[in-house]
SETI-194970 format. One line per 4 residues: their letters; for each residue z, y, x of C-alpha. Coordinates in steps of 0.05 Angstrom, whole numbers, plus 5000, padded with zeros to 4 digits. Example, Ala and Ser with C-alpha at 12.3 -4.5 7.8 and 13.67 -1.06 7.14 Angstrom:
// residues 2
as	5156 4910 5246  5143 4979 5273
END
This chain:
// residues 1023
mehd	2535 2216 5353  2520 2291 5320  2537 2304 5244  2494 2336 5193
fgts	2538 2360 5146  2493 2404 5112  2498 2477 5087  2487 2478 5007
qgre	2546 2508 4975  2559 2437 4943  2572 2421 4874  2622 2470 4848
rphd	2638 2447 4770  2680 2501 4728  2738 2470 4696  2751 2501 4640
dgrv	2811 2465 4622  2844 2492 4673  2848 2438 4725  2837 2470 4802
ayrl	2780 2445 4848  2802 2449 4915  2742 2441 4968  2757 2415 5043
lgpl	2688 2391 5055  2667 2451 5093  2693 2526 5088  2756 2513 5050
avtv	2752 2539 4973  2793 2543 4913  2768 2549 4840  2810 2566 4783
rgrl	2766 2552 4719  2705 2561 4755  2732 2628 4780  2736 2632 4863
lplg	2804 2647 4885  2803 2698 4931  2840 2675 4995  2851 2720 5038
glrr	2843 2723 5123  2841 2663 5162  2917 2650 5183  2933 2654 5098
ravl	2877 2602 5085  2906 2562 5141  2975 2559 5111  2941 2534 5046
alll	2896 2487 5086  2960 2450 5119  2989 2441 5043  2926 2417 5017
varg	2918 2357 5069  2980 2348 5059  2965 2316 4991  3033 2343 4947
asvg	3077 2320 5012  3125 2382 5039  3107 2417 5096  3159 2444 5143
edai	3161 2511 5162  3164 2499 5233  3097 2458 5228  3060 2514 5188
idav	3084 2558 5249  3062 2514 5301  2995 2502 5272  2981 2583 5255
wgdn	3010 2617 5312  3017 2560 5370  3069 2555 5421  3087 2624 5425
pprd	3092 2648 5353  3115 2722 5343  3187 2738 5322  3166 2752 5248
arng	3125 2681 5242  3173 2666 5189  3166 2732 5156  3099 2733 5163
lqsh	3089 2659 5135  3129 2682 5074  3083 2740 5069  3024 2688 5056
isrl	3053 2651 5014  3069 2712 4971  2999 2733 4972  2972 2662 4957
rasw	3016 2658 4904  2990 2741 4878  2922 2711 4886  2935 2655 4841
vqaa	2967 2695 4782  2913 2743 4789  2860 2689 4779  2901 2646 4727
pdle	2960 2692 4706  2977 2645 4646  2978 2572 4697  3035 2553 4736
cpvl	3022 2572 4820  3023 2496 4847  3046 2530 4920  3124 2512 4912
rtpg	3186 2520 4964  3215 2452 4984  3277 2446 5029  3249 2479 5091
gyrl	3180 2485 5077  3135 2493 5020  3086 2438 4987  3023 2446 4942
amtg	3023 2415 4871  2962 2368 4858  2975 2344 4795  2911 2364 4755
sdvd	2870 2376 4818  2799 2361 4833  2791 2350 4903  2719 2334 4943
vdev	2754 2287 4992  2776 2248 4931  2705 2254 4895  2678 2225 4962
tssv	2724 2167 4970  2714 2151 4892  2640 2152 4900  2641 2107 4970
aaaa	2694 2051 4935  2647 2050 4878  2586 2035 4927  2621 1986 4958
qsld	2633 1953 4887  2561 1949 4876  2530 1934 4937  2513 1860 4916
srpa	2492 1868 4852  2464 1938 4846  2451 1961 4923  2401 2014 4895
savs	2465 2037 4853  2506 2042 4921  2450 2082 4950  2456 2136 4900
lllr	2538 2129 4902  2535 2144 4979  2483 2203 4975  2524 2238 4926
alac	2590 2227 4975  2542 2265 5024  2521 2322 4983  2595 2342 4984
wrgr	2595 2362 5046  2578 2436 5058  2590 2444 5132  2639 2412 5185
plqe	2712 2402 5150  2764 2455 5168  2720 2488 5237  2735 2549 5215
fagl	2806 2536 5234  2786 2516 5311  2810 2574 5341  2882 2580 5316
pgwp	2937 2573 5377  2959 2514 5344  2899 2475 5331  2895 2421 5371
dsal	2961 2388 5355  2959 2410 5283  2945 2367 5214  2884 2404 5210
aaeq	2858 2373 5275  2879 2310 5247  2851 2315 5190  2775 2341 5219
lhld	2782 2277 5254  2795 2230 5205  2741 2269 5159  2691 2269 5204
alhr	2703 2193 5217  2696 2185 5145  2620 2211 5143  2600 2179 5200
rite	2620 2114 5158  2589 2138 5100  2526 2153 5142  2520 2082 5168
elve	2542 2048 5105  2494 2087 5069  2429 2061 5113  2466 1987 5104
arla	2459 2000 5038  2385 2018 5040  2378 1958 5077  2411 1913 5029
agly	2367 1949 4975  2300 1945 5012  2293 2012 5024  2273 2002 5108
deal	2221 2063 5102  2291 2103 5085  2334 2069 5133  2294 2060 5194
pdlr	2285 2135 5213  2364 2143 5197  2374 2080 5245  2326 2107 5301
rmta	2367 2168 5300  2435 2151 5301  2414 2101 5359  2391 2148 5398
qdvl	2442 2198 5388  2494 2150 5413  2462 2101 5453  2522 2066 5472
serp	2546 2051 5406  2544 1989 5382  2535 1984 5309  2480 2022 5291
hrll	2440 1983 5344  2461 1925 5299  2438 1956 5237  2374 1977 5271
algl	2362 1901 5290  2373 1890 5226  2326 1931 5187  2273 1912 5236
yrgg	2282 1840 5216  2286 1850 5144  2219 1893 5157  2181 1847 5188
kpte	2182 1861 5257  2231 1808 5290  2207 1819 5355  2218 1897 5355
aldt	2287 1879 5327  2296 1823 5386  2281 1884 5431  2324 1926 5409
lrgy	2389 1880 5421  2359 1861 5494  2355 1935 5498  2421 1957 5484
rarl	2452 1901 5520  2420 1921 5585  2432 1996 5574  2513 1977 5555
aeea	2519 1926 5627  2483 1989 5667  2519 2050 5641  2588 2025 5612
gldp	2598 1954 5655  2606 1921 5586  2582 1863 5552  2565 1871 5477
sael	2610 1843 5415  2605 1773 5397  2572 1792 5334  2513 1823 5373
gale	2500 1752 5400  2509 1724 5339  2457 1770 5312  2408 1763 5360
anil	2412 1680 5359  2403 1686 5283  2344 1726 5285  2312 1679 5337
aqhp	2327 1623 5289  2315 1663 5230  2376 1641 5200  2396 1648 5124
alep	2458 1690 5139  2418 1748 5156  2405 1767 5084  2445 1825 5057
qrgr	2525 1829 5059  2561 1857 5008  2600 1924 5038  2672 1941 5037
sttn	2712 1998 4995  2738 2054 5021  2799 2091 4998  2836 2158 5022
aprp	2877 2142 5090  2941 2172 5103  2953 2200 5165  2996 2158 5218
praw	3054 2188 5259  3032 2254 5295  3060 2227 5356  3020 2169 5357
lspp	2960 2190 5331  2924 2215 5396  2945 2161 5454  2952 2201 5520
apll	2892 2170 5549  2839 2113 5533  2858 2044 5520  2813 1997 5576
grda	2798 1928 5566  2837 1914 5503  2790 1903 5453  2789 1832 5441
dlrr	2876 1837 5443  2867 1895 5386  2822 1847 5344  2872 1795 5347
vrda	2924 1844 5322  2882 1866 5264  2858 1798 5244  2932 1771 5244
mavs	2964 1836 5208  2905 1822 5151  2940 1752 5134  3013 1758 5156
plvt	3073 1807 5139  3101 1796 5215  3057 1806 5268  3095 1809 5336
vtgt	3062 1828 5403  3095 1795 5463  3090 1795 5537  3128 1816 5597
ggvg	3153 1879 5607  3100 1934 5627  3048 1896 5605  3021 1950 5556
ktrl	3053 1918 5487  3067 1991 5464  3005 2017 5487  2962 1966 5446
amev	3013 1977 5385  2996 2054 5389  2919 2038 5389  2921 1998 5327
vsam	2963 2061 5293  2909 2112 5326  2861 2065 5296  2890 2063 5230
ardp	2888 2139 5229  2813 2132 5217  2811 2069 5168  2812 2100 5099
dafp	2845 2039 5074  2906 2036 5124  2965 2043 5089  3028 2098 5118
vvvl	3058 2083 5184  3128 2090 5201  3148 2081 5270  3216 2063 5300
elss	3224 2064 5375  3287 2014 5399  3289 2032 5466  3348 2083 5463
lrrg	3393 2032 5424  3435 1987 5464  3445 1909 5461  3483 1892 5399
dsid	3469 1966 5367  3445 1951 5289  3382 1980 5274  3399 1997 5209
pvla	3428 2063 5210  3372 2088 5248  3316 2060 5210  3356 2089 5152
gmlg	3366 2156 5178  3293 2163 5193  3282 2140 5118  3329 2181 5087
vrpg	3370 2132 5060  3448 2132 5059  3505 2092 5062  3564 2091 5012
peep	3630 2071 5020  3626 2005 4988  3549 1983 4978  3525 1968 5049
lgki	3479 2001 5077  3434 1941 5101  3426 1924 5022  3404 1989 5004
lvdy	3360 1995 5068  3328 1925 5047  3322 1952 4973  3289 2012 4996
lrtr	3233 1966 5042  3221 1909 4996  3189 1967 4949  3148 2005 4996
rlvl	3077 1990 5015  3080 2015 5088  3065 1989 5156  3135 1995 5201
vldn	3125 1982 5272  3182 1963 5309  3175 1977 5381  3213 1944 5436
cehl	3254 1892 5397  3272 1839 5461  3341 1879 5463  3356 1870 5393
lgev	3325 1806 5373  3379 1782 5331  3387 1852 5288  3312 1863 5280
adll	3302 1792 5250  3366 1791 5212  3337 1847 5177  3263 1827 5175
ervl	3287 1760 5145  3323 1788 5088  3262 1849 5079  3206 1796 5083
sdgp	3242 1738 5043  3200 1745 4976  3138 1761 4990  3138 1842 5010
altv	3089 1899 5005  3117 1913 5071  3071 1897 5135  3113 1902 5209
lats	3075 1902 5267  3131 1888 5327  3136 1886 5405  3176 1850 5447
rerl	3186 1811 5506  3201 1745 5464  3184 1724 5398  3228 1747 5339
glrs	3233 1669 5314  3227 1677 5243  3182 1635 5196  3137 1693 5170
eqvv	3121 1709 5241  3050 1707 5275  3052 1720 5351  3003 1750 5387
plgp	3014 1739 5464  2988 1798 5506  2977 1779 5576  2956 1825 5637
lsth	2890 1862 5655  2837 1834 5684  2828 1838 5756  2766 1797 5761
neaq	2703 1843 5791  2645 1825 5751  2600 1839 5825  2647 1804 5871
dste	2604 1748 5865  2540 1789 5890  2524 1804 5964  2519 1877 5937
apaq	2575 1930 5939  2602 1929 5875  2571 1988 5829  2600 2036 5787
ghrs	2603 1995 5714  2631 1935 5756  2687 1948 5766  2759 1909 5734
vaar	2792 1935 5680  2850 1946 5724  2817 1978 5783  2790 2025 5723
lfeq	2866 2043 5698  2889 2046 5769  2830 2103 5779  2850 2132 5713
rarr	2917 2140 5742  2913 2168 5800  2869 2223 5784  2926 2246 5745
vqdd	2962 2257 5814  2900 2274 5859  2839 2305 5811  2788 2286 5872
ftld	2804 2217 5875  2746 2159 5871  2733 2085 5877  2676 2082 5928
ertl	2662 2026 5982  2718 2044 6024  2780 2044 5970  2751 1998 5920
pavd	2766 1930 5963  2844 1958 5969  2846 1977 5902  2821 1905 5875
elcr	2874 1876 5918  2932 1922 5891  2918 1906 5827  2912 1833 5841
rldg	2976 1830 5873  3010 1865 5822  2984 1817 5768  2944 1862 5730
lpla	3014 1890 5698  2997 1960 5677  3062 1989 5692  3055 1968 5763
iela	2992 1992 5766  3005 2068 5740  3075 2067 5783  3030 2047 5844
agqv	2966 2096 5825  3029 2152 5823  3038 2145 5892  2963 2147 5924
rtlg	2976 2234 5935  3037 2210 5984  3014 2139 6014  2937 2133 6000
vmgl	2910 2065 5974  2914 2039 6052  2994 2054 6053  3003 2028 5993
rdrl	2969 1967 6012  3008 1952 6068  3074 1969 6027  3055 1913 5982
ddrl	3050 1869 6035  3113 1871 6067  3157 1885 6007  3107 1849 5941
dlls	3091 1772 5930  3081 1778 5856  3037 1711 5861  3102 1672 5870
lprq	3149 1710 5824  3159 1708 5746  3129 1776 5715  3195 1802 5700
sslr	3212 1795 5771  3144 1823 5794  3149 1887 5753  3226 1896 5781
tvid	3192 1890 5842  3145 1947 5831  3208 1980 5816  3243 1971 5869
rsya	3183 1986 5916  3183 2058 5891  3260 2063 5894  3251 2044 5972
llta	3211 2110 5980  3262 2157 5954  3315 2190 5997  3390 2171 5990
pera	3398 2239 5939  3346 2215 5905  3366 2148 5885  3435 2179 5869
mfag	3407 2226 5821  3359 2162 5795  3422 2119 5789  3462 2172 5752
lsvf	3409 2191 5702  3416 2123 5678  3475 2139 5633  3437 2189 5595
dggf	3408 2160 5522  3353 2188 5490  3334 2245 5539  3370 2304 5587
tlea	3354 2376 5602  3357 2400 5675  3424 2422 5661  3456 2366 5645
aerv	3429 2328 5700  3460 2378 5741  3529 2374 5707  3523 2297 5703
aggt	3481 2273 5765  3486 2332 5810  3558 2321 5841  3538 2264 5877
lagc	3481 2295 5919  3481 2314 5994  3449 2360 6026  3402 2363 5959
stvk	3389 2407 5893  3396 2375 5834  3326 2411 5824  3294 2389 5879
altr	3313 2315 5864  3296 2317 5795  3232 2346 5816  3216 2291 5869
lvda	3235 2239 5808  3189 2271 5763  3132 2273 5820  3146 2199 5827
smvs	3137 2183 5761  3206 2157 5763  3234 2202 5709  3185 2227 5643
vrqd	3181 2304 5621  3163 2333 5558  3167 2408 5527  3204 2399 5462
rsgr	3197 2448 5398  3239 2512 5430  3204 2503 5502  3251 2474 5535
lrys	3233 2419 5588  3269 2348 5566  3269 2300 5616  3276 2218 5601
llet	3273 2154 5640  3223 2097 5615  3270 2034 5588  3254 1993 5644
lray	3269 2044 5702  3323 2060 5648  3354 1990 5654  3333 1983 5739
aaer	3372 2048 5748  3437 2024 5707  3432 1958 5752  3436 2003 5817
laad	3490 2045 5792  3536 1989 5773  3528 1968 5841  3552 2032 5875
taag	3620 2037 5883  3615 2112 5904  3578 2129 5837  3622 2100 5789
gael	3640 2171 5759  3578 2174 5727  3593 2149 5659  3660 2198 5661
shta	3622 2248 5680  3574 2242 5635  3631 2242 5573  3659 2301 5601
wvve	3593 2339 5595  3584 2313 5521  3661 2334 5513  3643 2410 5534
lvee	3581 2403 5495  3602 2383 5426  3668 2442 5430  3612 2491 5452
aega	3570 2476 5398  3635 2478 5350  3644 2545 5364  3569 2573 5372
legp	3562 2534 5302  3608 2587 5275  3551 2647 5296  3485 2677 5294
deaq	3458 2616 5339  3475 2561 5297  3398 2542 5277  3393 2533 5347
wvgi	3457 2489 5366  3443 2444 5306  3378 2426 5343  3410 2420 5400
leae	3456 2377 5376  3412 2333 5341  3366 2323 5405  3428 2309 5443
lpni	3459 2246 5381  3442 2198 5427  3483 2219 5483  3537 2240 5434
rtaw	3532 2168 5404  3530 2133 5469  3595 2183 5503  3638 2158 5435
qgci	3623 2092 5434  3643 2084 5518  3699 2125 5501  3723 2068 5451
srsd	3701 2008 5492  3748 2037 5545  3804 2060 5501  3791 2136 5529
ltaa	3825 2166 5452  3827 2241 5481  3755 2252 5497  3736 2207 5433
arit	3784 2254 5392  3754 2317 5425  3692 2292 5405  3708 2271 5329
vala	3743 2331 5314  3697 2379 5358  3646 2352 5298  3682 2344 5240
nyaq	3654 2410 5212  3582 2389 5226  3589 2325 5201  3609 2355 5135
iheq	3566 2425 5133  3501 2389 5161  3511 2315 5117  3509 2282 5181
selw	3534 2214 5149  3530 2178 5218  3580 2208 5246  3640 2200 5184
pwar	3648 2121 5205  3667 2145 5269  3729 2194 5247  3748 2139 5198
alav	3749 2085 5257  3789 2131 5307  3834 2144 5251  3865 2078 5249
hpdl	3861 2060 5322  3936 2036 5333  3933 2072 5395  3929 2137 5370
aghp	3999 2146 5337  4029 2204 5372  3972 2233 5404  3965 2313 5401
lsva	3901 2309 5355  3919 2247 5308  3927 2297 5258  3869 2330 5266
vqsa	3827 2263 5272  3862 2229 5211  3841 2297 5176  3773 2293 5201
aaqa	3771 2224 5168  3803 2236 5109  3739 2294 5100  3694 2237 5112
aclq	3727 2186 5063  3722 2250 5009  3652 2260 5025  3630 2187 5016
gdld	3672 2182 4954  3729 2142 4972  3785 2190 4952  3837 2134 4949
eaer	3830 2124 5021  3822 2194 5039  3894 2211 4999  3924 2154 5046
llva	3897 2184 5113  3929 2249 5091  3995 2221 5075  3998 2184 5147
arqt	3977 2251 5177  4041 2284 5144  4076 2225 5161  4048 2239 5234
lkah	4073 2307 5227  4140 2295 5213  4146 2241 5268  4119 2279 5320
pqvs	4133 2346 5319  4100 2354 5376  4044 2341 5346  4010 2408 5322
qraw	3935 2417 5353  3893 2436 5296  3939 2408 5245  3914 2460 5192
lcpa	3865 2415 5181  3914 2370 5142  3923 2422 5088  3850 2444 5090
sani	3828 2371 5075  3876 2355 5023  3854 2421 4991  3781 2389 4985
vaif	3808 2321 4958  3856 2357 4907  3794 2403 4881  3762 2332 4869
rgsy	3824 2299 4832  3827 2364 4786  3884 2381 4820  3867 2464 4819
leae	3938 2491 4828  3959 2445 4880  3879 2451 4919  3900 2535 4920
rlar	3964 2517 4954  3934 2475 5007  3881 2517 5020  3922 2584 5021
eafd	3964 2543 5077  3910 2524 5110  3887 2601 5112  3944 2624 5130
apsv	3950 2587 5198  3941 2628 5263  3891 2584 5285  3841 2564 5233
splw	3766 2576 5249  3734 2637 5222  3685 2587 5190  3740 2555 5158
rvil	3775 2615 5129  3709 2628 5092  3711 2558 5066  3782 2565 5036
ladi	3764 2627 5006  3712 2600 4972  3763 2538 4950  3804 2578 4931
alar	3758 2617 4881  3740 2549 4853  3808 2519 4848  3821 2584 4815
lyrg	3754 2583 4766  3760 2510 4753  3825 2517 4725  3808 2580 4675
dveg	3830 2638 4720  3768 2675 4731  3790 2739 4745  3830 2707 4797
arda	3761 2665 4819  3734 2742 4826  3790 2771 4873  3772 2708 4925
vtpc	3701 2719 4918  3696 2796 4942  3737 2782 5018  3700 2710 5017
grla	3632 2745 5023  3662 2798 5072  3685 2748 5110  3619 2705 5118
aavg	3585 2766 5132  3627 2779 5190  3623 2709 5222  3551 2713 5213
cpag	3530 2645 5216  3474 2628 5164  3523 2565 5137  3583 2615 5124
rsfa	3535 2666 5089  3509 2605 5042  3576 2589 5027  3591 2655 4997
yfvd	3532 2657 4964  3548 2593 4928  3616 2615 4907  3593 2672 4882
geva	3538 2648 4845  3585 2595 4815  3640 2648 4782  3582 2691 4762
lvdd	3551 2634 4725  3613 2652 4671  3583 2729 4645  3524 2742 4684
pdra	3471 2685 4692  3416 2728 4732  3464 2752 4787  3486 2683 4795
atal	3416 2655 4788  3397 2705 4855  3467 2684 4895  3449 2616 4879
eeav	3378 2619 4907  3400 2653 4967  3450 2602 4977  3401 2545 4980
aaar	3353 2588 5022  3403 2611 5075  3430 2532 5082  3362 2508 5086
tvka	3352 2553 5151  3415 2510 5188  3400 2445 5146  3466 2456 5117
gyve	3452 2398 5065  3521 2402 5030  3523 2469 5007  3457 2469 4989
gvam	3466 2412 4951  3520 2437 4910  3488 2505 4902  3436 2467 4873
vsll	3483 2435 4822  3495 2496 4803  3430 2526 4783  3421 2468 4748
sgam	3483 2481 4703  3461 2559 4702  3390 2536 4671  3430 2490 4626
rgrd	3474 2547 4598  3409 2601 4589  3376 2539 4549  3325 2529 4597
ygra	3327 2464 4595  3259 2435 4617  3276 2467 4681  3336 2438 4686
aaaf	3304 2375 4674  3251 2382 4722  3300 2400 4775  3356 2341 4766
pavi	3313 2289 4807  3314 2337 4863  3379 2337 4861  3399 2265 4850
ehwq	3360 2245 4904  3390 2295 4957  3460 2262 4943  3428 2203 4951
rsgm	3402 2211 5022  3465 2238 5043  3513 2193 5010  3563 2243 4987
wvqq	3580 2207 4911  3631 2245 4890  3575 2309 4890  3529 2249 4862
wttl	3570 2235 4802  3582 2308 4779  3513 2312 4783  3498 2262 4738
rlla	3554 2280 4686  3513 2343 4692  3448 2307 4671  3494 2275 4612
ellt	3513 2344 4588  3437 2361 4583  3422 2296 4547  3479 2314 4498
dldr	3452 2380 4491  3376 2358 4477  3410 2300 4428  3402 2245 4473
prpa	3459 2217 4461  3448 2145 4485  3437 2157 4557  3485 2212 4556
vvll	3544 2159 4537  3516 2106 4597  3514 2159 4645  3587 2187 4622
saae	3612 2117 4625  3586 2098 4695  3619 2163 4718  3686 2147 4686
cape	3687 2070 4717  3664 2102 4788  3735 2109 4832  3694 2154 4867
asvv	3669 2209 4815  3725 2267 4812  3783 2280 4758  3749 2332 4709
ggpe	3806 2384 4694  3819 2454 4667  3781 2486 4611  3724 2436 4631
adra	3767 2370 4607  3775 2400 4540  3705 2411 4539  3687 2338 4567
aerw	3740 2311 4517  3700 2344 4451  3632 2318 4482  3653 2251 4475
vhla	3674 2261 4406  3608 2288 4391  3568 2240 4420  3608 2183 4386
rclg	3598 2216 4316  3529 2218 4332  3514 2148 4350  3578 2113 4309
psdt	3623 2063 4331  3579 1998 4349  3525 2040 4387  3577 2076 4424
trcv	3607 2013 4439  3546 1976 4464  3528 2045 4510  3600 2046 4539
aigs	3591 1975 4557  3520 1980 4587  3545 2043 4635  3606 2015 4651
altr	3570 1953 4686  3529 1996 4723  3526 1988 4798  3520 2050 4836
seai	3443 2044 4857  3433 2017 4783  3462 2089 4752  3417 2127 4799
ayal	3367 2082 4779  3375 2088 4708  3389 2160 4715  3317 2171 4745
gtav	3276 2121 4700  3309 2128 4645  3361 2189 4631  3311 2245 4666
pqar	3247 2222 4629  3279 2223 4561  3316 2297 4587  3241 2312 4595
eaag	3207 2294 4527  3262 2325 4487  3260 2392 4532  3187 2391 4515
srga	3188 2376 4446  3243 2432 4440  3202 2479 4474  3139 2464 4433
trq	3177 2474 4370  3199 2542 4392  3126 2562 4408
END
């Protein structure tokens, strides 16, 4: 149906109070106090539009660049983006110099501050919601409200950006679809409201236009029939429904819904149910995940199943779609999520695909990582995750649960036990077995040909759903494939014998170009007898048939690829699975597997092709690999490839290609995880140690908390003693324990490392990691002289890496600074900066910027702020979360020293949440102590004492030493004097009893708001 979006200028209203008006429903426009903001050219307008449709959420730089410049952005795209942001800010300052620009920098991107803003989409949804509420009692008012909503359209939203290279996959295109759907929905609801108000003369012309524009859309036809009936024309109403039924059957081969049939029966019976019914309210619809927003092809034959799932989700917190492998459970879930994108009432959606996990794996770390929830050394990750999920109103999709039934059921039983806000949609071959679960079984597609009872040839519209799926997929490999009198009977037989399973049908259709329909049918006669076998065996047989079509080298490649977890590159396939090929190249074999639909391929963000096996095909390939005694080395080859990869990455991360290698390690983390676990299971401690040590610096600098327990587990392995890398592993484990706040365990591991060196002098590989790690622990313990000694010892080791030399010089400067030797600290800053520049990696530069800024805080606040902001910016380019976080803490300290209390108070939540996500509790307690210092300066002693008491009782908190210890003692005396003995004792008791999660909640919910209030009052007083 075409849209009449209008061409008026809308109803722009001046905002003399400083509010900002954003207009999306037509050409993008922004006004401040009634003054139109100049937005510049198309790309700059697109940048602002991307931030606006995110509604205050952060939009990554990569996402903006992809949308604006597409797949081939210029080399200076980031500079171009920064230029557009700067010019938007300049336009803002020119229009409203006394108002803060809402375009804000975030880690890795930008966001638009929306507080106090007026968005026309919000006005529309408010009007529609009000109309729904008044439809029963005041239908004329509902009509007025819906007309007001439609008047906000000034043209098709965001259409000006449709020519951008990255438009098709952008958030702007998705938002346009959402707003188009909203316009259609309002138009239909306006007609419905007019019918309820008895305005038939106004409603019927619109309904006739709507049905003429979309002859196969059912709802307008039902509304037209209803309007005709209520307008005294029952005969014409029935003719409308019957004409639609005939046209739908003739043109689409479909039957109308049961709802249309009920309407026809009610019109014949003049049933009271045809009285006006209440409408439904609408609100803004959060967008679902982009990967599931646009399913790959139309879903066939699942309308009834979709209704069952939606109905179940409306009444049950847990809905599980069950069925045999390959029946289409995931595809159905994708359609549900895609439909939610068009529903303004839908909650946010999080999709977790479990196919990359193995039986017995915990889903907690994967789900927590997706949500940004991080573990601590004492509080279990599971408890933190459950507490998080219980408070979120969202839809969680858990896809492919069958191999993790116990793990999924355990998590959901804890989350769903107390009337949660969460709704879960799961797909699994088996039900989860929970009391709150609503099971929706999913059967095969219909193979019944509606015309086969007739003596006539099957018409185009009477083909079975399964046959239409076969045709849809076959055309992907043979674009001129058609179903006709010759091919349709054979396809019908194929689909019946494949039991209507979508995956089996798709695999068969993928071979049409090679074998033709008749050849496929004849081969199935020889190999498949699905009607007498369980569905799982039927699917296995389909895969076996595809496997039989492969040559011996292709079979060897297929089996060898099963060792990859989470996908692989061509180079990885050549390294791991290519060695078993005889007389065939890896490229040739892999290309054949892709053509045969045995291997999937996609292009990643960098433009490289990445391959993967479907979960069922990977399981089948693994069985073949296990049965082939000659191919038993694939797992070892995979491990060797991973070892080489991470050791190459360790060096590459210390150079100019750091960002690229961070992306590579993120993509290959499932493969690294699988290799490391395999090493442990077969006691290959050498490979496990090489992986662990190579990733130690990556784990710390880039906050990869999943890797921390690996080092700690391997360090206590009984067979590690005397291994050449034992000291390095123990030192890496000490780093991990220190980052998690377990300083006692870190010291025990370092003692063990020193004992190992003493007992086994030959164990010298990377022995410098021992003093390097011990230096970090000593800093947190407040032993600054010892920390400098250890850092110098490690720095002087001949084999220490270049980046570690930068870090050690930075640690020397910090140790001197914290014990009061400012000049000595400056002496270390200069060589640290020179060495960082020579190393060339952004993480090294960020460390140098950070220590420069930290030292400059003593007497040069402007230099300090500049250096610390450069540290944060450099760190974000490579996701170096550790140095980003410590630099943010120092920026807070600088703001406080400059008495910019409002800025400091506003920045604390982001820093606290940063450490909460990373799980680095040592740094978290440092931040909370700093918050207590701010509260002290602002004369808020009670929350200050509570936070300081909580920090003093926390075993993972660092020791306050040097000159700061004296200032801390003076602060305690001052606070106690302000509160008095009894109040001080009470606050100390409260703080001492807080758990870590309670301390965070107290900081964010009580302490920070009090700091903001006090800072605001003080600022107002100064004015």
